[in-house]
C-alpha positions, 0 to 999 in steps of 0.5 A: 473494522468493516470492509465497504466495497465501493461500486463506481460505474458509468451506468446503473445497470453496470453498477447492479452487475458489479454488486451482484458479481461480488457474491456470484458463484463463479467469482473468487471466494474472497470476493464474497468476503466484505461487510457493506456495499457503497453505491456511488450514484452521482452519475446516474440520476434517478435509480431503481431503489428496489432493484438496488436493495434486491442486488445484495443482502449486505448493508448498502450505503447510497452516496451522491458525492458532490451532490445531494441524493434526489430523494434520501427518504425514499431510499430509506423506505426502500430498505437502503441502510444508510445515505451518505451526507456531506457535512458542512458548517450550515448542515441541517440534517433531515434524516434519522441520524442512525441511517446516515454516514456523515462524511467530509472530504478535503481533496487538497489539504489536511485541515484541523481534523480534531475540530472537524471531527468534534463538530461532525460527531455532535450529530450522533450519526451512525458513522462519522467519516473524514477523508483528507489529503495528508502531505507529510508523515506528520500529517498522517500520524496526526490523522491516526491520533484523531481516531475515536470509537465510531470514527472513520478516517481516510488518508487520500492520495499517494502520501496518505497511504500511510494512514489509509492502510494503518487506520483500521489497525488503530480502530477506524470503523469503516474501510472503503475499497474499490470493486473494479474502478477506484472512486477516490485517490489512493483507494485500495482494491478489494483483493489487496485489502483482503490480503492486508486485513484478512478475514478476522477484521473485528479484532484488528490491532497492531502495536508495532508498525513496519513500512516500505519507504520509497518515492514513489512507493504507492504501487508496492505490493509489500503490504499484501505480503508482510501483513499475512506473514504477521498474521500467520506468525501471530505477530502484533504488527502491521505493515504500511506504505511510507511514500514521501519526498525525502528519506530524512522525513521517514527515517526521523519517524523510525528514529523516534520509534513511530516505525519499528522497521523499514523496507527500503526501495528506490531511490533511498537504498544507498542513502539508507546505507549512509544513514546506517553508517552515521547512526552506528547501526549494526550493518550486516554482511549483505548490506556492507558488501552491497553498499546499500540497505533495503532493511532497517529494524530496531531490535528489542535492545534498541540496536538498529540492524541494517541489512540487504535481503535483496541479495537473498532474493537474487540468490534464490532466483539466479540459478546457475547463470554464468554470463549475466548482464545487470541493467542499472547501477543503483542500490538494487543493482549492487545487491544483484552484483553481490549475489552473482559474485558468490556464484562466480558468474561473469558480469557486465553492467549497463546503465544510462549514466556513469555513476560510482559502482563496484564494477565498470559500467558500460553505456546502455546503448552497448547492451545489444552487444551482450550475449549470455544466459541472464539479464537482470533489469534493475531500472525503476518504474517508468524507465523503459529499455529494450532488453535482449530477446531469447535470454532469461530476464529477471525484472526487479520491478513488477506490475502485479502479483506474477512474473520475475519481479514479484518472485524477487519481491516475495523472495527478499520479503520472506527473509526481511519478515524474519528480521522484523519478527526477530526484532519483536522476539 
């Protein structure tokens, strides 16, 4: 796989600055680790092609998405390596095919990808790229199965992240990532892509698939944690995002062996526990005590193991807190309660609504009466609450690779990855 960084700026001067910044001495070392640069130029009109060519030593793809390049022949003469051409049924290609990225985009649907790719490959271009919008997990699996040598496939949008992340592990030729501003729905940022794919991208391969299952889950940083761990341990596996409407859709792929292991996030943790009980899975102690599951994995002997590594994550972070408030009453809150019970802490639970929970639940409005030394906020993304000040807070949600939310994610993921590796050993 080759990593192409998409430059999508308001002005040509800003775009040149972004291209030069990719390999600037003062920038992160990882930012120089890319294979190609794509300039999205449809907003610019006429551009200085020589200045573009001089801005980087990397191969350049010149793209005018939604419009034709003003003078593609001049771009090639100036040393631009490839011009992106949008495929259509009546396309007459006037450029040397070895200098063309032939692409087709469907921002609304999942067309007949096999038929489309066959028509596109007939042009014999340097690269054939198909970007579509899967709606279901089955759509993603079909898109992945369409990959052939010299083909790039991209699943767009939240639901398409499953195939977008996995495609390079299955032989998709190019991966387009964002330098600063995303240019397509679901596009990964450069730093995140480097964490997922590493530096040895020519030999990417994965027999086994693991994924985070949630709705939504597109914000998850878990692929940037698990994929490096798999590389460190030399495990033939890849980790992606399964962000779909229902748990049934995801667990069906798990039952059929398409997915070897799942990290379960909101709102599916209690549903996963109920499924594990029905399926006769080996429900380990953490999950049994919490009544919720954040890990499902199929072992080599076919046995399904259900566990809750959130308990381990909280256990690593709560320290010696004695008076603790849990905000929320879902599956993550249940894991926090288990970890706190083992330390003997005094716990109060606050939630927006009354729902079954192992401990009495107080109204969220009563949180202001809490006086203690730790608050654990397990409310999901989008649910805002005013937390007490002057008290240590553990956030179960996270907004980036820092803070208590990421610390919790990392702590539970380390134990979870051990279970994934155990399944393959």
